[in-house]
N, C-alpha and C positions, 0 to 999 in steps of 0.2 A: 465455491472454494471455502465455504465455511467461515468467511470473514466476519468477525464480531464488530459490528458498527458501534456499539456502546460497550466500552471495556468494563470488566468487572472491577470494582473498587476494592483493592487489597490493603489499603492504608489502615483499615479497621484493626487488623492484627497488630500493627505497630503501636497504635494508640492504646490497645488493650494492655500491651506490655508496659507502656508508660504508666498506665493506671496501676498495674500490678506492682510496679516499682514504688509507687507512693504508699501502698499499704505496708510494704516491708520497711520503708523509711519511718513511717509513723510508729509501727510496732517496735522497731529498734530504739527509737527515741523514748518510747514509754518504758522499756526495760532499763535504758540508761538513766532515766529520771528516778526510777524506783531504786536503783543501785546507788545513785549519788543524788541525794535530795537537796542539792545546792544550786545556786544560780537559777532558781525556779522561773523567774520572769523571762530570762533568755530562752529557756527550754519551751516555755509556753508560746513564746513568739515563734520559735522554730516550728512547733506543732501547727500553729495557725497558718504558717506559710505552706506547710505540706498539705493541709486541708484545702486551702485556696487553690493550690496547684491541682489537686485531685478534682475539685469542682470544675476547674477550667478545662481539664481533659475530658471530663464527662460531657460538658457542654459542647466541646468540639465534636465529639462522637455523635451527639444528637443532631447537631447542625449538619454534619456531613451526611448522616443518615437521611435527613429530610431532602437532601439534594441528589441522592444517589438512586439510580434506577436498578442497577444490577449489583447485588451485594454477595460476598463470598459465602455467607450463611444467612438464614432467614432474618428479616428485619426485626421481628419481635425478639429473637434471641440476642441480637446485637444490643437492643435497648435494655433487655433484662440483665445481660452481663455487665453492661456499663453501670447500671443502677446498683447492682449487687456489689461490685467492686467499690463504688463510691460509698456505699453503706458501711463497709469495713472501716474506711478512714474516718467517717463521721462518728462511729462509736468509739474509736480510739481517741479521737479529739475530745469527745464528750466525757470520756473517762478522766482525762487530764483537766478539763474544765471543772469537773466536779471536785477534784482534789483541791483545786485552787479556791473555788467558790465556798467549799465547806471548811476551808482553812485546815486541811490535814497537816498535822505538824511533823509526823514521822511515818514513813511507809512501814507496812507489815510484811513479814517474810512470805506469807501466803500470797500477797499481791504480786511479789516478784516472781513467784513460781507460776502463777496463772498468766502473767505477762510473758513469761518465757514460752509457755505453750502457745500463746497467741502469736508470738514472733515466729515460732516454727511453722505454725499454720499459714502465716502469710508467706513465708518462704516457699512452702510447698504449693501454695496457690499461685505464686509467681511462676514456679516451674511448670505448672499445669497450663497456665495461660500462654506461656512461651511455646508450648507444644501445639497450640491450637492451629497455627498456620500449616502444620505438617500432619495433622491427625488423619487425613485421608490416605496418606501413605503408610502410616504406622500409628496404631492406637495404644500400643503397649505402654509407652512412657506416660502418656496422659492418664491412662487407667491407674497406673501405679501411684501417681500423684493424688488422684481423687480418693483412692482407697486410704492413703495415708492421712489425707485431710479428714476423712470420716473418723479415723482412729483418734486423731488429735482432738476432734470435737468431743468425742466420748471422754477423753482424758481431761478436757476442759470442764466438762460437766462434773466429773468426779472431784477435780481440784476446787471448783467453785463451791460445791456442797461441803467439802472438808473445810474450806476457808471460812464459810459462814458458821459452821458448827464450832470451829475454834474461836470465832469472834464472840459467839454467845457464851462460850465457856470461860474466856479469859478477859472479856471487857465488861465492866460493870456500869459504864456510862451509856445510857440508852441512846443518847444523841449520837455518840460515836459509833454505836452499833448500826444505827440507821444510815449514817454517812458511808461507812465502809461496805455495808450490804449493797448499797446502790453502786458503788465503785466496782465491786466484784461482779455485779449483774451486768454492768456495761461491758466489762472485759469479756465475760462469757458470751454476751450477745455478739461482740465483734468476732469471736471464734465461730459462732453459729452462722454469721454472714459469710465467713470463708467457706463453710459447708454449703451455703446457698450457691456460691460461685461454682463449687464442685458439682452440685446437682445440675446446674445449667449446662456446664461443660459436658456432663454425661448425657444429657438430653440431646445436645448438638451432635455428639458422636453417634448416638443411637439412630438419630434421624437420617444420618448420611451413611449408615452401615450398609 
């Protein structure tokens, strides 16, 4: 009768969506911080909570993976996707940590622009992850999202190069240049990590095509 004695665990898709929500929350908070650089301690605390929540979800995924015999997609893909999503939050959190650690006094306009691209990339990543449970029935939506994520990654590279060029042109203090260069690089890396998620999703779809 084709009875499945060990059911396939489908909860992974729900947990991936939870993870994807945390990257959007983190990116949104970063944009808000750069637009309104007040009440910094409270915003840092909020970012830390998001980062801890993301870690907790990633740990739950790994724990469930270790206890599950039949998974909806390959186990190595589940682990890779959970790690890549967690990396996005880690780099956003690290961006804010550096702004506090380096005692950044005032945000730069280029930083807000780069953070806006990052926020858009996280939203598109969330959309792609949300389609993962349905990709075997239709791949068009998830493909559109990963194409857009690749485009945003290119836009982030351009914005980061422009920001660093403007930094060298307008800032005479070498220490400030070093501070901001590292902040920009962390934001750019967070966008790169969104592209890593898109690449993993693309591999999953191609495996099951």
